[in-house]
N, C-alpha and C positions, 0 to 999 in steps of 0.2 A: 432255873436258878439254883435249885437244890443240887442237881447233877453237876453243874459248873462249880459250885462251892465244894462238893466232894472232891472233884478233880484238883481244884486249887489247893485244897488241904493236903492231898496226896503228894503234890509236887513241892509245895512251899513249906509244909510242916507247921511251923509255930505261928498259929493265928493269934494276933495280939488283940484285935478288936473287930467287931462286926456291928454294923448299924441295923436299925429296923429296915423294913422294906417300905418304899414310898411309891405311890401311884402318881405319875407325872404326865403332864401334857407333852405331846410329841414336839420336839424342837426342830425348827427349820422347815417342816412341812406339816401344817396343822390338820390336814384332813385325814388323819390316821387315828387308830385307837390309842388310848393312853399307854404309856410304858410303865414297867416296874423298875425301880432303881434301888441300889444299896451300895454301901462302901465297906471295904474290908482293909485291914492292915495286917501285913505279914512281916515277920522278921526273916529276912532273906539275904543271903550273901551272893546269890547268882548275879551274873552280869545283866545289864539291861537288855542286851541282844538275846541272851538265853531266856530271860523272863518273857520277852515279846514272842519268841518262838513257841514257848510253852503255852502262852495265852492264846495265840492263834490256833494252835492244835486243839486246845480245849474248846474253843468256839466251834470248830469243825466237828468235834466229837459229840457235841450236844445239839448239832443240827443246823448250824448257821449256813444259810444259803447266800450266794452272791447277789447283791442288789445295788441299785443306784444309790448315790449319796442321799441322805435324809429320809430314805424309805424305811418302813418298819422292818425289823429283823428279829430273829429268834433270840439272839444274845449278842451283846457287845461288851467286851471287857476292855477297859482302858486303864493304863497306868497314869495316875494323876500326879503322884509324888514318888520320888525315890530318894528318901532322906532329904538332904539339902542340895542334891544334884540338880544342875540345870544343863540340858543338852538340847541341841537343835540340829538334827540331821534330817535328810529328806523323809525317811520312813519312821522317825521317832522324835517326838518333842516332849521333853519333861522339864518343868511341869506341863500338864496338858494345856495347850495354848488358849483354849476358850473356857477353862474351868471357872474363872472368876466372873464369867458372863452367864453362867448357867446355874440356876437354883437347884435343878435336879442333881447336880454334882455337889453343890455346897451344902445343902440341907443334910443329906446323910453323912457327909464328911464332917460337918459341924457336930453332929451327934457323937462321933467317936474321937475326934481330935480337933477341938475348937482352937487350940493354941498352936497347931502346926503352922510353921512359917512358910509362906510362898517365897522361894529363894530369889525370884526376880523382882517382885514387888515389895519384898520385905514387910509383908502384912500377914497377920494370922488369918485363919479360916473365918473366925468370928468377924473380923474387920471386913473381909471380902464379902461375906454374906450381907452385912449391914449396907455395904456400898453397891451391891448388885441391883441392877435396874430391870432384870428379867421379871416379867409379871406372870409367867406361866405357872399354873398351880402345881404344887408339890404337897400331896396329902399323905399322912400316915396311912399305911395299908395294913401292916402286921409286924409284930415284933419277931425277931429271930431268936 
């Protein structure tokens, strides 16, 4: 995570906020080790296509290996929000289409931007977290 964060900082520059790191149960396939999750906010003027290209490159550079869906992985960087943008194309959906169903996304996001508005649901992160029915554990692991 440290290496990925260094690379994100080198590409995107202005880090606005960073959450603590949380230990979370694996989503979708429970017979795996727990994951570590965090959220960051950058001020960025790059296009979503360029951001996605950079993120996929960072994942590869820190050792991500191809695996089946829901299997453990070395790193997974997702774009959750891009301002108030909503986009739905085959290889990119913003906001992340399952973010509101996943505590491992909402808890760190809530730490750094509880008032951020989901542009499709018109609810803030605090509201989404309160309404989330996910019961998988999300535990504080360490402060950044």
